TIKOL-360781 format. One record per residue (C-alpha): residue in three letters; x, y, z. Coordinates in steps of 0.1 Angstrom, whole numbers, padded with zeros to 4 digits, always signed. Layout:
// TIKOL-360781
AlaXYZ
...
This chain:
// TIKOL-360781
Gln-0257+0072-0190
Val-0220+0080-0194
Arg-0205+0070-0227
Leu-0169+0072-0239
Val-0160+0069-0276
Glu-0123+0067-0287
Ser-0111+0076-0322
Gly-0079+0085-0340
Gly-0062+0051-0340
Gly-0044+0038-0371
Ser-0012+0024-0385
Val+0020+0045-0385
Gln+0057+0040-0388
Pro+0082+0042-0359
Gly+0089+0078-0349
Glu+0056+0091-0362
Ser+0028+0106-0342
Leu-0009+0100-0336
Lys-0035+0119-0317
Leu-0063+0099-0300
Ser-0096+0114-0290
Cys-0120+0104-0263
Ala-0155+0119-0266
Ile-0175+0119-0234
Ser-0213+0121-0232
Gly-0236+0119-0202
Thr-0213+0137-0178
Ile-0191+0167-0176
Leu-0154+0161-0185
Ser-0141+0187-0161
Ser-0158+0169-0132
Ser-0141+0136-0139
Ile-0108+0120-0133
Met-0099+0105-0167
Gly-0073+0082-0180
Trp-0059+0062-0208
Phe-0050+0025-0208
Arg-0037+0002-0235
Gln-0039-0036-0240
Ile-0020-0061-0261
Pro-0039-0093-0268
Gly-0031-0118-0241
Asn-0018-0092-0217
Glu-0034-0073-0189
Arg-0046-0037-0196
Glu-0018-0013-0189
Trp-0023+0021-0173
Ile-0005+0049-0192
Ala-0020+0083-0181
Thr-0044+0100-0158
Val-0056+0136-0157
Met-0073+0150-0126
Glu-0102+0175-0125
Ser-0075+0202-0119
Gly-0058+0192-0152
Lys-0028+0178-0134
Ala-0016+0148-0154
Asp+0006+0118-0146
Phe+0021+0093-0170
Ala+0036+0058-0170
Asp+0074+0057-0173
Ser+0070+0039-0206
Val+0054+0069-0223
Lys+0066+0098-0202
Gly+0082+0125-0224
Arg+0065+0111-0255
Phe+0028+0113-0248
Met+0008+0143-0238
Leu-0027+0145-0225
Ser-0051+0175-0229
Arg-0088+0182-0224
Asp-0113+0203-0243
Asn-0138+0209-0215
Ala-0161+0230-0236
Asn-0166+0201-0261
Asn-0162+0173-0236
Val-0132+0157-0254
Met-0100+0143-0240
Tyr-0069+0139-0262
Leu-0038+0117-0261
Gln-0010+0131-0283
Met+0015+0103-0289
Asn+0048+0112-0303
Ser+0079+0093-0312
Leu+0059+0061-0315
Lys+0076+0027-0311
Pro+0066-0008-0322
Glu+0060-0016-0285
Asp+0033+0011-0284
Thr+0012-0012-0306
Ala-0020-0020-0287
Val-0057-0012-0283
Tyr-0060+0021-0265
Tyr-0089+0027-0241
Cys-0100+0058-0223
Arg-0116+0055-0188
Asp-0137+0077-0166
Phe-0123+0067-0132
Thr-0149+0087-0113
Arg-0178+0067-0128
Asn-0158+0036-0137
Val-0168+0037-0174
Trp-0146+0025-0203
Gly-0146+0032-0240
Gln-0146+0006-0266
Gly-0110+0011-0276
Thr-0091+0021-0307
Gln-0063+0002-0324
Val-0028+0017-0327
Thr-0002-0001-0348
Val+0034+0010-0351
Ser+0053-0009-0377
Ser+0078-0004-0404
């Protein structure tokens, strides 16, 4: 059974950084197309990033240039480095295994002064 567990969320001020982790079990990270989404209550879940098996990544325009995605295939962990955070980045962040259509439980990120 594939399981995704996000961590690393928290409360920061505008301009600060956070690094989210997505630990994967039950499958091999390097064999999966993975991604990150976020959701504000009352809104649809928004796609923000995808990383292919090859390591090629793509980002939504709203985070391009500020967010970076990396993978530690040896430890089956995917990371989302979020820099220059803005109040509009406040949301619950989810990782997703596209290949097996599995979601994590989410981690809250709050950006506020």
